[in-house]
C-alpha positions as CSV (number, residue, x, y, z in Angstrom):
1,X,0.0,0.0,0.0
2,X,1.0,3.6,-0.5
3,X,2.0,5.9,2.4
4,X,-1.3,7.7,2.1
5,X,-3.1,4.4,2.4
6,X,-1.2,3.5,5.5
7,X,-2.0,6.9,7.0
8,X,-5.7,6.4,6.1
9,X,-5.5,3.0,7.8
10,X,-4.2,4.7,10.9
11,X,-7.0,7.3,10.8
12,X,-9.6,4.5,10.5
13,X,-8.0,2.7,13.5
14,X,-8.1,5.9,15.4
15,X,-11.8,6.3,14.7
16,X,-12.5,2.7,15.7
17,X,-10.8,3.4,19.1
18,X,-12.7,6.8,19.5
19,X,-16.0,5.0,18.7
20,X,-15.6,2.3,21.3
21,X,-12.8,3.3,23.7
22,X,-13.3,7.0,24.5
23,X,-16.2,6.8,26.9
24,X,-18.8,6.8,24.1
25,X,-18.2,10.5,24.0
26,X,-20.3,10.9,20.9
27,X,-23.5,9.9,22.6
28,X,-25.7,12.7,23.9
29,X,-27.8,10.9,26.5
30,X,-25.8,12.0,29.5
31,X,-28.4,14.3,31.1
32,X,-29.1,15.0,34.8
33,X,-28.8,11.8,36.8
34,X,-31.7,10.2,38.7
35,X,-32.9,12.5,41.5
36,X,-35.5,12.9,44.1
37,X,-36.7,15.9,46.0
38,X,-34.9,16.3,49.4
39,X,-36.9,16.4,52.6
40,X,-35.4,19.8,53.3
41,X,-34.3,22.1,50.6
42,X,-30.8,23.6,51.3
43,X,-30.0,27.3,50.9
44,X,-28.4,28.4,47.6
45,X,-26.5,31.5,46.6
46,X,-26.3,32.2,42.9
47,X,-23.1,34.0,41.8
48,X,-23.1,35.7,38.4
49,X,-19.9,37.4,37.2
50,X,-20.8,40.0,34.5
51,X,-18.7,42.2,32.4
52,X,-20.5,44.4,29.7
53,X,-23.5,42.1,29.6
54,X,-26.3,44.6,29.1
55,X,-27.2,43.0,25.7
56,X,-28.0,39.6,27.2
57,X,-29.2,40.4,30.8
58,X,-32.8,41.1,29.8
59,X,-33.2,37.5,28.8
60,X,-30.9,35.7,31.3
61,X,-31.3,37.5,34.6
62,X,-35.1,37.3,34.8
63,X,-34.8,33.5,34.3
64,X,-32.6,33.4,37.5
65,X,-34.8,35.7,39.5
66,X,-37.8,33.6,38.5
67,X,-36.5,30.3,39.8
68,X,-39.2,28.1,41.3
69,X,-37.0,26.9,44.3
70,X,-38.7,25.7,47.5
71,X,-35.7,26.7,49.7
72,X,-33.9,30.0,50.4
73,X,-32.1,31.3,47.4
74,X,-30.7,34.7,46.3
75,X,-28.7,36.1,43.5
76,X,-25.4,38.0,43.6
77,X,-24.5,39.7,40.3
78,X,-20.8,40.9,40.4
79,X,-20.3,43.8,38.0
80,X,-16.7,43.3,36.7
81,X,-15.8,46.8,35.5
82,X,-18.6,47.1,33.0
83,X,-18.9,50.2,30.9
84,X,-22.3,49.5,29.3
85,X,-24.6,50.0,32.4
86,X,-24.7,46.3,33.3
87,X,-25.1,47.0,37.1
88,X,-27.9,49.6,36.6
89,X,-29.8,47.4,34.2
90,X,-29.6,44.4,36.6
91,X,-31.1,46.5,39.4
92,X,-33.8,47.8,37.1
93,X,-34.7,44.3,35.9
94,X,-35.0,43.1,39.6
95,X,-37.3,46.1,40.4
96,X,-39.5,45.4,37.4
97,X,-39.5,41.5,37.5
98,X,-39.3,40.7,41.2
99,X,-38.5,37.1,42.2
100,X,-35.4,36.1,44.1
101,X,-33.5,38.8,46.0
102,X,-30.8,40.4,44.0
103,X,-27.6,42.0,45.2
104,X,-25.3,43.8,42.8
105,X,-21.7,44.4,43.8
106,X,-18.5,45.7,42.1
107,X,-15.1,44.3,43.2
108,X,-12.9,46.7,41.3
109,X,-10.1,45.7,39.0
110,X,-8.4,42.4,39.7
111,X,-5.0,42.4,41.3
112,X,-1.9,40.8,39.9
113,X,-2.2,37.0,39.3
114,X,-6.0,37.0,39.0
115,X,-8.2,36.7,35.8
116,X,-11.0,39.1,35.9
117,X,-13.8,36.6,36.0
118,X,-12.4,34.6,38.9
119,X,-11.8,37.8,40.8
120,X,-15.5,38.6,40.4
121,X,-16.4,35.1,41.4
122,X,-14.2,35.4,44.5
123,X,-16.0,38.6,45.4
124,X,-19.4,37.0,44.9
125,X,-18.6,34.0,47.0
126,X,-17.3,36.3,49.7
127,X,-20.6,38.1,49.7
128,X,-22.5,34.8,49.7
129,X,-20.7,33.4,52.7
130,X,-22.5,35.8,55.0
131,X,-25.7,33.7,54.2
132,X,-23.9,30.4,54.9
133,X,-25.4,28.6,51.9
134,X,-25.0,24.9,51.4
135,X,-24.6,25.3,47.7
136,X,-23.3,27.9,45.3
137,X,-24.6,28.1,41.7
138,X,-21.9,29.7,39.5
139,X,-23.5,30.7,36.2
140,X,-22.5,33.1,33.4
141,X,-24.5,36.2,32.6
142,X,-25.5,34.9,29.2
143,X,-27.1,31.7,30.5
144,X,-30.9,31.5,30.7
145,X,-32.3,28.9,33.0
146,X,-35.7,27.1,33.0
147,X,-37.8,27.9,36.0
148,X,-37.0,24.5,37.6
149,X,-33.3,24.5,36.8
150,X,-32.1,25.3,40.3
151,X,-34.3,22.7,42.1
152,X,-33.3,19.9,39.6
153,X,-29.6,20.7,40.0
154,X,-29.9,20.6,43.8
155,X,-32.0,17.4,43.8
156,X,-29.4,15.8,41.5
157,X,-26.5,16.8,43.8
158,X,-28.2,15.7,47.0
159,X,-29.4,12.4,45.5
160,X,-26.1,11.4,43.9
161,X,-23.8,12.8,46.6
162,X,-22.0,15.1,44.1
163,X,-20.0,18.1,45.1
164,X,-20.2,19.5,41.6
165,X,-23.2,19.2,39.2
166,X,-22.5,21.0,36.0
167,X,-24.5,21.2,32.8
168,X,-23.1,22.1,29.4
169,X,-25.6,24.8,28.3
170,X,-27.1,24.6,24.9
171,X,-25.3,27.3,22.9
172,X,-27.0,29.4,20.3
173,X,-27.1,28.1,16.7
174,X,-28.8,30.5,14.4
175,X,-26.3,32.0,12.0
176,X,-24.5,29.9,9.4
177,X,-21.2,30.0,11.3
178,X,-22.8,29.0,14.6
179,X,-24.4,26.0,12.9
180,X,-21.0,25.0,11.5
181,X,-18.8,25.6,14.5
182,X,-20.9,25.4,17.7
183,X,-22.0,21.8,17.7
184,X,-18.5,20.8,16.9
185,X,-17.2,22.8,19.8
186,X,-19.3,20.7,22.2
187,X,-18.4,17.5,20.3
188,X,-14.7,18.2,20.7
189,X,-15.1,19.1,24.3
190,X,-16.9,15.8,25.0
191,X,-14.1,14.0,23.1
192,X,-11.5,15.5,25.4
193,X,-13.6,15.0,28.6
194,X,-16.0,12.1,28.1
195,X,-19.0,12.9,30.3
196,X,-19.5,9.3,31.3
197,X,-16.0,9.1,32.8
198,X,-16.4,12.3,34.9
199,X,-19.3,11.0,37.0
200,X,-17.6,7.8,38.1
201,X,-16.3,7.4,41.6
202,X,-12.6,7.8,41.7
203,X,-12.6,9.2,38.1
204,X,-9.4,10.6,36.8
205,X,-11.1,12.8,34.2
206,X,-12.3,16.1,35.6
207,X,-14.2,18.9,33.8
208,X,-17.1,21.2,34.3
209,X,-19.0,23.7,32.0
210,X,-18.6,27.2,33.4
211,X,-22.0,28.4,32.4
212,X,-23.8,26.2,34.9
213,X,-21.9,24.8,37.9
214,X,-23.7,23.9,41.2
215,X,-20.9,23.7,43.8
216,X,-21.2,22.5,47.4
217,X,-20.0,25.3,49.5
218,X,-18.1,23.0,51.8
219,X,-16.3,21.5,48.8
220,X,-15.4,25.0,47.6
221,X,-13.8,25.8,50.8
222,X,-11.9,22.5,50.9
223,X,-10.6,23.1,47.4
224,X,-9.8,26.8,48.0
225,X,-12.1,27.9,45.2
226,X,-11.5,30.2,43.5
227,X,-8.1,31.2,45.1
228,X,-6.4,28.0,44.0
229,X,-7.3,28.6,40.4
230,X,-7.0,32.4,40.3
231,X,-4.9,32.6,37.2
232,X,-6.9,30.0,35.1
233,X,-8.2,31.1,31.7
234,X,-10.2,27.8,31.4
235,X,-11.7,28.3,34.9
236,X,-14.4,25.6,34.7
237,X,-11.9,22.7,34.0
238,X,-9.5,24.1,36.6
239,X,-12.4,24.3,39.2
240,X,-13.4,20.7,38.5
241,X,-9.8,19.4,38.9
242,X,-9.3,21.3,42.2
243,X,-12.5,19.8,43.6
244,X,-11.6,16.3,42.4
245,X,-8.1,16.6,43.9
246,X,-9.5,17.6,47.2
247,X,-11.7,14.5,47.3
248,X,-14.9,15.8,45.7
249,X,-17.3,14.0,43.3
250,X,-18.2,15.5,40.0
251,X,-21.0,15.2,37.4
252,X,-21.1,16.8,34.0
253,X,-23.7,16.4,31.2
254,X,-25.7,18.1,28.5
255,X,-28.5,20.4,29.4
256,X,-32.0,20.2,28.3
257,X,-33.3,23.6,29.4
258,X,-30.2,25.7,30.2
259,X,-29.4,27.9,27.2
260,X,-26.7,30.4,26.3
261,X,-28.3,33.5,24.7
262,X,-24.9,35.0,23.6
263,X,-24.8,35.4,19.8
264,X,-21.7,34.6,17.7
265,X,-23.0,35.7,14.4
266,X,-19.8,35.7,12.4
267,X,-16.7,33.6,12.1
268,X,-14.5,36.2,13.8
269,X,-16.7,36.1,16.9
270,X,-16.4,32.3,17.1
271,X,-12.7,32.5,16.3
272,X,-12.0,34.8,19.3
273,X,-14.1,32.6,21.5
274,X,-12.0,29.5,20.7
275,X,-8.6,30.9,20.2
276,X,-8.6,32.8,23.6
277,X,-8.2,29.5,25.5
278,X,-7.1,26.9,22.9
279,X,-3.4,27.1,23.7
280,X,-4.1,27.3,27.4
281,X,-6.0,24.0,27.0
282,X,-2.6,22.6,25.9
283,X,-0.9,24.0,28.9
284,X,1.1,26.4,26.7
285,X,3.2,23.4,25.6
286,X,4.9,23.4,22.1
287,X,5.1,19.6,22.0
288,X,1.4,19.3,22.9
289,X,0.6,21.9,20.2
290,X,2.6,19.9,17.6
291,X,1.0,16.7,18.7
292,X,-2.5,18.2,18.6
293,X,-2.0,19.6,15.1
294,X,-0.7,16.3,13.8
295,X,-3.5,14.4,15.5
296,X,-6.2,16.7,14.1
297,X,-4.6,16.3,10.6
298,X,-4.5,12.5,10.8
299,X,-7.8,11.9,12.4
300,X,-9.9,14.6,10.6
301,X,-8.2,15.7,7.5
302,X,-6.6,12.5,6.1
303,X,-9.9,10.7,5.4
304,X,-11.3,13.2,2.8
305,X,-7.8,13.6,1.3
306,X,-7.4,9.9,1.0
307,X,-10.9,9.4,-0.5
308,X,-10.2,12.2,-3.1
309,X,-6.8,10.8,-3.9
310,X,-8.4,7.3,-4.4
311,X,-11.1,8.7,-6.7
312,X,-8.7,10.9,-8.8
313,X,-5.6,8.8,-8.7
314,X,-6.9,5.3,-8.7
315,X,-5.6,4.4,-5.2
316,X,-8.3,1.9,-4.3
317,X,-7.0,1.1,-0.8
318,X,-6.4,4.7,0.2
319,X,-9.9,5.7,-1.1
320,X,-11.7,2.8,0.7
321,X,-9.9,3.4,4.0
322,X,-10.5,7.2,3.8
323,X,-14.2,6.6,3.0
324,X,-14.5,4.3,6.0
325,X,-12.9,6.7,8.4
326,X,-14.9,9.7,7.0
327,X,-18.1,7.7,7.3
328,X,-17.3,6.7,10.9
329,X,-16.4,10.3,11.8
330,X,-19.7,11.7,10.3
331,X,-21.7,9.0,12.1
332,X,-20.3,9.9,15.5
333,X,-21.2,13.6,14.8
334,X,-24.9,12.9,14.0
335,X,-26.1,12.6,17.7
336,X,-24.6,16.1,18.5
337,X,-26.3,17.6,15.4
338,X,-29.6,16.0,16.5
339,X,-29.1,17.4,20.0
340,X,-28.7,20.9,18.4
341,X,-31.6,20.2,16.0
342,X,-29.3,20.8,13.0
343,X,-29.5,19.3,9.5
344,X,-27.6,16.1,9.1
345,X,-25.8,17.3,5.9
346,X,-23.5,19.2,8.3
347,X,-22.0,15.8,9.4
348,X,-19.7,15.3,6.4
349,X,-18.4,18.9,6.8
350,X,-16.8,18.0,10.1
351,X,-13.3,17.8,8.5
352,X,-13.6,21.4,7.4
353,X,-14.7,22.5,10.8
354,X,-11.8,20.6,12.4
355,X,-9.5,22.4,10.0
356,X,-10.9,25.7,11.3
357,X,-10.2,24.5,14.9
358,X,-6.7,23.6,13.9
359,X,-6.1,27.1,12.6
360,X,-7.7,28.6,15.7
361,X,-5.4,26.6,17.9
362,X,-2.3,27.6,16.0
363,X,-3.5,31.2,16.1
364,X,-3.9,30.9,19.9
365,X,-0.3,29.8,20.2
366,X,0.9,32.6,17.9
367,X,-0.9,35.2,20.0
368,X,0.6,33.7,23.2
369,X,4.2,34.0,22.0
370,X,4.1,36.9,19.5
371,X,0.9,38.7,20.2
372,X,-0.5,40.0,23.5
373,X,-1.9,36.8,24.8
374,X,-5.4,35.4,25.2
375,X,-7.9,38.3,25.0
376,X,-11.5,38.5,26.2
377,X,-13.7,41.6,26.7
378,X,-10.9,44.1,26.7
379,X,-8.5,42.0,28.9
380,X,-5.4,40.1,27.8
381,X,-3.8,37.3,29.7
382,X,-0.3,36.5,28.3
383,X,0.7,33.7,30.6
384,X,-0.9,31.8,33.5
385,X,1.3,33.6,36.0
386,X,1.3,36.9,34.3
387,X,-0.3,40.1,35.5
388,X,-3.4,40.8,33.4
389,X,-3.0,43.7,31.1
390,X,-6.1,45.7,31.5
391,X,-6.6,47.7,28.3
């Protein structure tokens, strides 16, 4: 066989292993675990870090204030240096809509060694401690919750004995680029952190989805959250690891009625969202970057190249092996497309989307070394231990 055929055979073997040996990551049936209502509902404080979120708060904040929760609960919105009137809008929404009590606080600019979001979370948790809650719900300002979201999260945590119960919010998919990129983003995340592995006792895999994290307050204190992860750009995964390392139990799955309302209408918006943390995901390691680029190329790009070469050049073996790998790849993507209610013709386009992610990852590394670092909402974070450059 030719070198291309052997490479295509390696890609097919990789897909067979991913299909059966990576925690069935491609399945989308990991939803909230079995639960029952507790005899007494514990108190909960909801902490919402918010920086320039006036565009999404009218949808997301009323969904939190309107939670149908039988126990005591209140919301702390931490205004992280917003310039668009986020704090004033939040107070006005609470006055008009009512519901759970809302406290709006402003921590000021983060000190050296802290990312802005985690500094805001620290301030919110500090305010919440005065209420001595049993649980903290850490949720982003763009996340809209169904009315029973909080009670189902608490019931799942109590029933299963979990210290963290996190749901991957359903992201918005309306524009062409959102349809092409967003389901793949969740697909790739599940491939890295198979949800089935996370919920097992003694699991080595740890992850959470930062948009919706119910955290036992005692576990937060034991894991020194958020101080122990103050420099983390990927704060949700860092939080999960800290809780796991301190003896806590985790659960992560897909959400049914927890939705992100943040729009990413164009490719540049999605590019910034991915590239700001892609190289941090690789621990800023050049060998890991090279391995990731090579792995993406072999697993996602070789199958269509081998099939095309087989059709155009008569390489029967390369074409057949490439077709088999591409078919398996597309088949594993179908459940995620169905979860996002997207047309199945997007499944064969996964190699193109993977190529975009490869470029985003390389761009993230370039920005780290030759640019100004990971950037988000006016802040740049050059290195994990660097002082954030506020500009």
